[in-house]
N, C-alpha and C positions, 0 to 999 in steps of 0.2 A: 295769304301766301305762307307756305310752310317754311319756317326758318331752320336752317341746318347748322349744326355746330362746325366751326372750322377745325376742330381738334379731332383727330382720329381716336377711336376707342382702342386703348392699349390693354393687353392682358395683365393680370395681376403681377406675374413674375417679371414682366418687362418694366412695369412701373417701379417695382422694388429695385430692379437692377439700375434704372436711371437714377433713382434717389441715392443709392449706395455710391454710384460713381461721382456724386457731388458732395459726399460727406467725408470729412477727415477729422481726426481728433483735434480738439482745441488746444490752446497753449497749456503749458505745465506750470504749476506753482508748488512751492514748498509749504508744508503745514505741519504743525505739532498735532499729531493724530491722537495723542493721549489727553490733551487738555482742551481740545476743540471737538466739535461734533463732526467726526470723520465718517460716521456711518453712511454707507452708500457711495463714498468717494472711490475713485478707481486709481489704482497704483500706476504710476508712469515710469517705474523702474523695477528691476529685480532686486529682491532683498536677500542678503546672504548672512548667515550666522558667523560671527567672528570667533566664538568660543564653543566648545562642545557642551552638550547638556545631557546628563549631569557633567559638571566639570571635575568631580571626584566620585569614586564609588559611594553609593548611598544605600541606606537600608530601605527595603521595599515594604517592611512591616514593622510593627512594634515587637521587640523581642531582645535577643542577645547576639552580639557579634562574637564569633569564636573561630577556632581553627577546626576544620572538618576532620583533620587527621587524628584528633583526640577521641573520635568516636563518641561513645556514650558515657565515658568516664566523667565523674563529677569535676566541676570547674569552680575556681574561686572568682567571684564577681569583684572586679577591682575598681569600677567606676561606672558612671552613667553619662551618656552623650545624648543631648537633645538635638532637635532639628536645626536650631540656630547656632550650635556650638562649633567652634573651630577644631579641626583635627589636631592631633598631637600625641595621643595615647598610642601604645603599642600592645597588642595582644600576644602574650607569650604562651608556650605550651602549658596547658592546665589552667588557663585563665579565660575569662569572658568579660565583656562590657555590655551593660544594659544600654540599648539604643531605642530611639523613637523613629517612627516613619519619617524618612527624609533626612535623617542624621548621617553625617559622614561616617563611613566604616573605618574604624581604626586600622593602622598598619598591623600586619601580621594576621588579621582575621580574613578569612576567605568565604565565610558563609554567615547567614543570620537565621536563627531559629525563631519561629513564632512563639510569643509568650504563652499561647495556649498549649504548646507542646512541651512546657517546662514546669519545673517547680524550683523555687528559690527559698532556702531556709538558712538563717544565720550566715548569710553571705556565701552560701554554697549553692551552685546551680546544678540541677539534675535535668538531663534531656531525655526524652522518651524514645527517640530513635536517632540513628546516625544521619548526618547530612553530607551532601556532596559539595564540592567547591563551586561557588557561584550561586548557591541557593539563596533566594530572597534578596539579591543584591542588584541594584540598578548600576550597570557598568558605565564608564566614561563614554559619552557620545551615544549612548543607547537611544535617546530620544532625538537628538539633533547632533550631527557631526560638524566639527569646525569647518567653515567654508561651504557648508551646504546651502543651496538655494531653497529658501523656505516659502517665498511668495514670488510670483512672477508678475511682470508688467501686464496690465489688463485685468487684474484681479479686483473684484469689488469688495470693499472692506465691510466686514460684519463683525460680530462679537468675537468669533474665533480668530479672525485675521488680526484684529486690534490686540487681542490677548497675545498672539504670537509675536507681534511687533514689540510689545512690552517685554516679552520673554527674552528676545535676542537683543534688547537694549536700543532699538531703533525708535526714537521719539519723533524725529523730524524726517519726513519722507516726501518724495516727489509724487504729486497727484495731478490728474488732469483737471482743468478748470470746468466748473459746472456751466452748462449753457444757460444763457438768459433767454427765456421764451416769452415773447409778447403775445397777448391774446386780444383780438379785436372782434367784437360783434358788430354786425351790420344789419340795417333794415329800419325803415320808418315804423314798422309794426312792433319793434322790439323795445321793451321797457325794463327798467331795473326791477328786480323781484319785490322790493319793499315799497315801490312807488305805485301811483295810480295807473291802472291799465284801462285804456279805452276799449270799447267794443271792437272785436277783431284783432286786438293786440295780443302779444305773447310775452310772458316773463322770460328774461334772459337766463336760461339755465345753461346754455352751451358754454358761455365764457367762463363761468365758475366751475363747471365740470371739467373743462379742458385745462384750466389752471391747476385744479387738483390733480388731474392725470399727469400734467407736466411735472409737478412737484413729486408725485409718486415715482416718476421715472428718473428722479435725481436732479431736476433742474430748478432754477430760480424762475418764478413766474411773475410777469408784470402785466397788469391790466391796462389796456388802452381804451377802455370804455366802449360805448356804443356809437357807431358812426352812421348817421342817417344816409339815405340813398341820394347822395349828392357827390359828383365827381371830385370837387375840390375838397370836400370834407374827408372823403375816403383816401384821396391822394395824400393829404396832410398826415393822416393817421399812419399810412404805410411808410412815409418818409420819417415819421417819428420813430418807427420801429427800426429803420435803417440806422439811425443814430444810437439807439438804446439797446438793441437785442442782437442775438445770434440767429434766432429763429422767430418767424412770425406765423401765428396761426390765426386765420380769419374764419369766421363762422357766418355762412350765408353768402348770397350774392354771387354764386358760381354756376347757376343754372342758365337757362336761355331766356329769362324774362327781360323786359326792357329796362328794368331797374337792377339787373344783376351786373354790377359794374366792376367786380374784382378782377375778372380775367382781362378785360381791356386795359385796366390800370396796370396790371402786372406786365402785360405785353409792352406797354408804353415805358415803364420804368426799368424793366429787366428782360429776362428771357423765360418764356413759359415752356417747360420741357414736356409736359403732357397736361391735357385739360379734361380728359375723360378716361375712365377705367371700366373694363368689362367685369363689373363687381357689384354685388348687392349686399347691403345698402351702401350707397356712396358713389354712384356712377360719376357725378360731376367733380369729384375730388381732383384738385389741381396742384401741380408742383412747379414752382418757379424759383429763380435766383435773381438777386439784384446786386450788382457789383457795388463796392463801396471804396471810393478813392482813399488810398493810404492804408487800407486794411487788406490783409492777405486773403481772407475768406469772404465770400459774398454772404448776404443775408439769405437764408433759406426760408422760403415761403410755402406754406401749405394752405391752400384754399379749401376749406372743409364745408360740407353741405350744411344747410340750416336746420334740417330735422335733427333732433337730439341724438337719436340712435345712430343715424348715418354719420354724424359728427364723431361720436365716440368710437364706433367700430372702425371708421377710417383712421382715426388716431391710433388705435391699437395695431392695426395691420401695417400702416405705412409710416406714421410719425414716430411712434415709440422706438422702433429699432434704430431710426436715424438719430434720435436724441441719445440713445445709449452709445452709438458709435462715436458721436461727438465727444463723449466722456471717456473714450478709449476702452470701453467695455469689450473684452475679448469674446464674450458670448452675448451679443445684443438681442438675439432672437428669443422669443418665448418658446418653451418646449412644445413639441407636437407629439401626440400619442394617438393610438388606435383605440376607439371606444365602441362599445356595443349599445345600440339604441334600445331604450326601454319602451319607447313609443314610436309610432310611425312619424317620419319626417317628410314634409312635402317640399320639393325643390322649386326653384324658379325655372321657368321654361328656357330663358335665354342667357342667363349669367350665373357663374358660381356665386353662392350666397354664404355669408358667414352668419349662421344662426346662433343666438345666445342659448347656452345650455348650462346645466349643473351636472358636473361629473364627480363620481365617487366610486369607491371600491366596494363591490358587492358581488356575491356569487362567484368569487374567485377571479374577477375581471373588472375592468373599468366600465362602468355603466354610465350612460348619459340620458338625461331627461330634459325636455324642452322647458323654457321659461314661459311658454304660452305664446300668444299672438306675437308675430314678429314684425309688426308694422314699424316703419322707420320713425314714426312720431311717438311710439309707445315706449317711453323711457322705463316703464316698469319691467320691460323685457330684459333690461340690464341688471335689475336688482337681484342680487344673490347669484348672478351668473359667475362661474369661475372658468368658463371655457366658451369657445366659439366653434361650432361644428362647421367644417368646410364641406358644403353640400354642392356637389357637381350639378350642373343644369340638367333638366330632364322633364319628362311629362308624367312619370310614374313615381309614386311615393316610395321611400325607402322603408321597408317594414320593420316592425319591432324585431330585434335579433340581428339586423344587418349591422355591418361595421362601417364607420366613417372615420376620417382623420379629424382631430380636434386640436385647436390651439389652446393650451392651458394658460389662463390669465390670472389664476390664483391657486391657493392650496386646495387639495381635494376636499370635497364637502362630505359631511356625514350622510350616509346613504342607507336606507332601510334594506335589510336583506330580504 
């Protein structure tokens, strides 16, 4: 007798909409972003500058601060001001002050002449051409105005953002909490990679790959090990995640076999929001929530397929955006671009397919080439891939030169012209 899934096949965009409806940013915490590893954290507040930058007029070049009205007449050099010096001098008519880049411009001066355009001998300065007021001077507030919003809530902190926080004197800021992601492998046939593997067994690559993917998405990853195909064992593992994590990723056990136990357990412990997606690879991908007494947010559960490629592609398309939203990321989605195919691409007949590809800039456009055979068990198809081609279903190949949309998952790759 043919067994039918009780779960309807939902389109990709509907699955993404359902997930998004159940995801909200986690709690906020304060951290010292300069003395702790804040890279990748997401701001939970807007950041304003309290003071202008520069706070006083400063020299933009090494040279001499002077009065532009003196024209090209010789000047007497009365002092030297370095970048760390406090202002206090005054430039009178017929005088100049030697200044270094970043030094405060003395009162009375309204221009700075580059040292390359001058000659100084026995304390007398000769300039080669006249200047206009404001030449080579950074004015007050030129870079940042007092009260200006310099970073907005939802911004992911990187080198430039952390440098900007230091610039405006904000050491402690509000950031969203990192999600804790528990990862569970299932199956009697699954073994630790460094252990003995019996005939027909498989080494557990999914759990370790998913933990790495979760960390790359900015989360803390927790391993729940391997749960054999036993209801009580897998139930206990899921309940462990309820206590320890914000998100649970399971690997395997979501298809239609008699030992695929994850979906029945999720239906018993919580609510399954979808159990199949019109999507390749990863049709049996499942999303569920489990309420937790005393906690505002439920545990989010993603039941991912057991094949390595299906697991990682499903993570990229459905899980990663949710993890970024939990962190308050204002731009949780990967960028999408139009690419030109270098080689023919063969679609799936019945479902949209996310095929792994390498995308680079060549011939004045974005070119894409396949990573080879796209089987759901062939993890080599993920190696080196920096994009996923979104291939509509059909019976005819997309020829070289055709355009498709692609999800960029990494920086552009070097591409031979």
